[in-house]
N, C-alpha and C positions, 0 to 999 in steps of 0.2 A: 336846237335852242336848248339851253340849260334851264332847268326850272329851279335849281337850288340856289340858296343863299350862299355867299362867300365862305367857303371853308365848312360848310355846314353838313355835307354829305356828298355821296358820289354823284357824279354826272349821270344824266339820263342814259341807259344803255343804248348802244348803237343798234339801229333797226336795219338789218342786211336786206331785207325784202319788205317793202312797205305795202299798205293798202293802197288802192287807187284814189290818189287825191283828186279833189274837185269832181268827184263823179256825179254828185247831185248838188241841188240848190237848197236855199232855205224853205221854199214852198214844199219841195219834195220831203225834207226832214219834218217839216211840220206835219204833213199827211201821215208820215210813218209814225210819228208820235201820237196822233189822234187814233190811228188804226190799232196801235199796240194796246191801248185801253180797251178796245172792243166795245164801243158805247152801247150798240144795240143789245149785244150780248149781256153786258153789264146790267143794263136796265132790266132785261127779261129776268135775270138771275136774282137781283137784289131788290128791285123795287117792291114786291111784294112782302118780303120779310121786314123791310123797313116800315112799311105801312102797319104791319101787325104790331110793331113796337111802338111807333109814335103817331099813328093815325094820319089826320089831315096835315101834321106838321112834317110830313116826309120832305118836301121841297126845302124846309128849314134845316134839316139834317144834312141834306145834300149840300146846302150852303155852307153850313159849319165845317163839314168835311173838307170842303175846298181850302179852307185857311191853312192847316199844315201842308197841304200839298203846294200851295202858291209859296210858303216860305221855304219849303225844301227845293223847290224849283229854283228859287232865287239862288240858294247855296249851290246848285248845279250850275247855275250861270256864271257866278263869280270864281268858282273853282276851275270851270273850263277855260276861263280867261287866261289863266296862268299855266294850265297843264292840259294840253289837248291830246289825251290818251283815251283810246277807245275802251280801257278798262274802267274809266270813270271812277266809281266809289272805291274800287280796289286800288287804284293808283293814288288817289287823293287821300285816302285814310292812311295809306302806307306812309306817304311823304309827311303827313300831319301828325299821325298818332303812333306810327311804328309798323313794322311788317306783320306782327301777329294780328292786330286789329284789322290791318288791311286785308290779310288773307282771308279771315272770316268774312269779311264784307264782300269780297269776291265769290266765296263759296255760296253765300246766301243768294246773290244775284244769279248764279248759274243754276242753283237748285230750284229757284222759282220757274224757271223755263222748264226743267225736267218735269215739274209737278203739273204744270198747266197746259203744256202743248197737246198732250193727247186729249184732254177734255174739251179743249177748244176746237180741235179737229172733229171730235165727235159731235159736237153741237152743230158744227157746219153741215156735216153729213146728215144729222137727223132733220135739221130744219130745211135742207135743200130736198130731201126726199119728201117731206111733208108739203112743201111748196109745190112740187110737181105730182102730187096726189099718189105717191108711192108709200102709203101708210104701213103696208104689210112689210115692206123692205126695211122701214124704220124701226119695226117692232122686232125685227129678226136680229138677234145680238151678233151672229156670225157675219151676216152681211154688212151690218153696220161697222163692226170692229174691222173688218176686212177693208172697207172704203176708208176708214179713218186712217188706218196705216198708209193706204195709197195716197191719202191727201197730204200726210205729213212728208212722205218721200218726195212728192211733187213740189211742196213748198220749200223744202231743203234744196232741191235741184235748183229752183229759181234763185235761192239765196246765194247758192255757189256761182251759178252762171254770171251774176253780176248785180252790182247794187243799183246801176241804172234800170235794169229790168225789173227789179224788185220795186222800185220807186214808181215806174209806169204802171204796174199792176196795181199798186196801192192807190195811185190816183183814181183808177176806175172803180176800185172797191168802196172808196170813200165817198165818191159821187153818189153811187147807188144806194149806199147806206143811208146818208144824210137826206137824199131826196125821199126815200121810203119812209124815214122817220117823220120828216116834216109833214108829208101826206097825212100820215096816221094822226099826228098831233093836231093838224088844222081840221081835219074831219071830226075828230073827237070833240074838240073845242066847239065847233059849229054846232054839232048835235046836242051839246049841253045847253047852249043858249037857244036852241031851236026847240027844245023839250022833246026830242026824239031818241033819247038814250033808252037802250033796252035794258039797263041796270038802274041802280039807285043813285042818280046823279047828284053832285053837289056842286053849286056855283062857286068857282075859284075865288080866293080872296088873298089879298096881300098878307093877312095875318098868317097864312101857312108857312111864311117864310121865318117865323119865329122858332129857332130850334130847341127853346126851353119850354115850349107849349105844353109837351107831354111829361115833363118832370126829368130831373137829372139822371136817374137810373136808365130810363128808356133812351135817353139822348146818348149815354155811353155805348150801349148795344147797337144803336143806329150808326154811331160814328165808326165802330169797327167794320161795318158793312160798307159805309161810305168810302173809307180808305180803299177798299177793294175796288170800288167802281172808277176811282182815279188812277189806280196803279197802271203803270205802263208807259207814261208819256216820256219817260227818260230814255226810251229807245233812240230818239232824235239825238241824244248826246252821245250815246254809243257811237254813232256814226261819224264823230267829230273829225277823225282823220280823213274821211271821205266826202265831207261837205265843204263847198266854197265858203270863204270867210270863216274858217274853223274856230277861231277864237271867240266869236260872238254869235254867228248864225245857229248853231245847234243849242246853245243855252236860250237863245230867244225863241226858238221853236219849242222848247220845252215849256217855258212859261206860257206862251200863247196857246199850246195845247190844253193846259189846264183851265185857261179862261174859256176857250171855246166848249170845252167840256162842260163847264158850269152852265153856260147858256143852254146846251143841248139838254142836260139832265133836268134843268128846272122847266123847260118848255114841255118836254114829254112827262115830267112828273106831274105838273099841273093838269094836264090833259087826261092822263091815266086815272088819277085820283078823283078829278072831277067827273069824269065820265062813269067810272065804276063803283065809286064810293068806298068808304073804308071797310064796311063789313064783307063785302064780296072779296076785296084784295086780302084781307086778314084771314078769312076762312080758307083760302086757296093759297096761302103763302108757302105752304109746304110743296106745292107743285112747281115753283120756281119757273123754269123755262116754259113749261106747258101753259102757264097761265097767260103768258104772252100770246100763245097761239090762239087760246080762247078769246082773249080781248081782241085779237086782229079780226076775228070772224065776226064778233059782236059789233065792232066799230065800222069795219070795211066791207062786211057782207062777202060777196063773191070776189072782191078785191083783196081778200086776206092773205093772198099769195104775196102781196108787195111787203107786208111786214114780216112774213116768215123768210123771204129773201133777204131782207134788211138784217135779220138775226144771222141768217146763214152767211152773208157777205162780211158781216162784222167779224164772226168767229174765224171765217176763212182767212181774212186779212191779219187778224191777230196770231193766227197759228203761225204765219210767216214771219211777222215781225217780232214775235216773242223769241224766236230763234237768235234775233240779233245781239240782244244784250248778253245772252249766256255764251254765245260763240265768240263775240268780241272780248269779253271778260277773260275767257279761257285763253284766248290768244295774248292778250296782255300779260296774264299771269305766267304764261309759258315763256314769253320772251324776257321776263324778268327772273327766270329761274325758279319760279314758285310752283310750277307744275311741269310735267314732262315736256321736254323741248319739241317733240314732234307736233304738239298741239299749236305751235306757232307757225306751222307751214303755211305759206302764202301760195295759192294757185298761180303758176307762172303766167297764164294767159288771161284769167279773170280777175286776178289781183284780189282775191277773197280769201278769208280764212277757211279753206275747204276742210281741212282735217278737223278742226274744233268744231265746224258746223256739222259734220256728218256724225262726230262723237255725240253732241247734244241730242241730235235727232234720234240716233240709236238708243241712248239711254231713256229718252222720252217715250220711245215706242214700247221698250220693255217695261218701264214703270206702267204705262197704260194698260198693257196686256195682262201683267201679273196682277194689278190691283183690281181689275175687272174680273179676274177668276175668283177673287175673295168675295166681292159683292159689288153691285152698283154704288151702293151707299159708301162703300170704303173709298171709291174714287171721289165722291163728294167730301168725304172727311179730309182726304188729302189736299183738296182745294181750301178747305177751311184753315188747314195748317198754313197756307200761304201768308195769312195775316201776320203770322209771327216773324216769317222771314222778311216780309215787306217793311214791317215797322222797324226791324232791327237795322237793315242796311239803310234806310231812309234816315233813321235817327242818327246813324254813324256819319252819314254824310253832312247832316246839318252842324253836328259837333265838329267835325273835321273843318268846315268852312271857317268857324270862329277860331280854331286853334291854328289853322294855316295862315290866317291873316292877323294873328294875335298881336304882332307889333305895329299895326296900323289902324286898329280899331278906334284909337282916340284921336285921329287926325281930323275928324270931323263928323257932324251928325250922320251924313250919308254913310259913311264906313260903319259907324256904330250901330245904326239900326238896320241897315239892309244887308250888312256882311256879318254882324256879330249877333245882336239881339233877336233879329227875325228868325235866322236858321237855328238858334239855340232854343227860342221858343217853339218852333216847329218840331224840333227834336224832343223837347220836353213833352209835348203833346202825344208824340207817337210813343215815346217810352211809357207814358201813363196809359195809353191804349194797349201797348204790349202787356203791361202788367194785368190790366183788366181782362185783356183776352186769355192770358194764362189761366187766370181765376175761372174764367167761364167755361174754357176747354177741359178743366180738371173734371168737370161733372159730366160723367157718362151720358147722362139724360140730354144733354145740350147737343150732342153729336148727331149727325144725320142718320147713323145706324142705330143709335140709341144702346149700344153694347159697351162693356167695359174691357179695356186692354190693361192688365196690370193695375186695375183698380182706378185707372184714368179714362178719360175721353180719348178715343182714337186719334183725333187731330193732334192733341197735345203729345201723344206718344210719338206720332209720326215727326212731329216737330223736334223733340228731343232726339229722336233717332237720327235725323238729318244732322244736328249739331254735333252729336257724339261721332257720327261717321266723318264730319268735316274736320273735328279736332284730331282724330286718328290719322287721317290722311295727311293732314298738316304736319303732325309730328313725324310721321314716317318720312315725308319728303324732306323736312328739316335735317334728319339724320342722313338721308341719301345725298342731298344736294344743299348746303347750307348758304350758298352765295347770297340768295334774296334776304336772309335774315342778317346779313351784314349791313344792309342800308339803314341809315339813321334818319330821324325825322328832319323836315326841311322848313325853312323859314322863307317866306316870299321875298323876292328880288324887289326892292323899292323901286327900280326903274319900270318893272311891270306894272305896279300900282299906279304910278303917275301916267303910265301909257293908257291904262284902263280909264282914267278920269277924262282923257282928252277926247 
């Protein structure tokens, strides 16, 4: 199927070996989208710092962070309707805004995987060891890092063996994660109203949903953290070529993922803030994941292993699903001649992008081991740099949606609001957060390590370095093989727009 308007650009490149079509259904895609965000891990890592910024209004900040995510999810939905390409942002931005912008969008997606996969596997190993009482192993850097590499290799193998196996594993992990989180939230809320909290409990109130309660400056910092909490749901859309009803199901899975995440985050947010109080959470915000382990013991007593396993399964699931966007994006870029062609190889038996998957895993392992040799804080700083890449490619996608459909936005209020205004507003919010994030990261004191790299904070230096390397690789490949850069921008086929309305 061609996605181009008449005479407006080249036809979609022929795909000699495709991914396995109809390998999974809507529910499987939804589960993968949820697990990619790593809900339990995200809560463990981010809830304390958000409370330190905005106090009892942490649930309100989570609600406000949901808004740009939903608007960008709508952009993913409508762009996937007319271009079911596993490269998602890379393919869409290329067709709407040109190859240079598209290439950089694809690079940003691939690099987010490289930065975060090692950290996620490390958290899975750490919390798994704690859950089984192996605290000494968890404290041993060599053991933890060795097990982390083993986890990445195992999850990569599952990704290569097949999308169906990946989906079945994700089903099990999400069930365990949600059950443990809900049990934690229910017990915490019960103990609040029973007056048996071991900390300084506060009775929950709907006023906590006011994101402006702590002031504008605090809201900005909280939103930067909130965006990280929701990031990852688009993995469902990266599987578009492997999902049944590929024109609609992946996009719907992405949207529903954000809604379910909102409910989960608000439930646990109310429970944690109400049980522990703002003083305890703010004082221990720097502990990040460790504070969730402490809270698990305070709330659940001898059953604290349930919460530890929730974070473990959350990080384990996300380790696997985070490989998906990076590997599928590399595949899409390679078959469009934007990267070396061997990255487009499809395994003849499993029909998965085996070469790009192993490359992503290998680079992620190398990054994890090298950064850990610098310091543990350097790994945290590299995760902070994620917000730059996330905001960049999400914003590009929102703008691409409006540009892609530009000739059809005035055909009715539906098109104008949901395909034009909404995605642009979402992109605008993310661009604003990107600018604010750059300003915040420029101050070395705001980094996890508190040191200065070239007079700037390490996260900003890492973000700039990734961008510069991307530009250099792009220019090199442009000289080496310029076919991709001959593509021109695309206009939506009116027949596809009318088909979408039906």
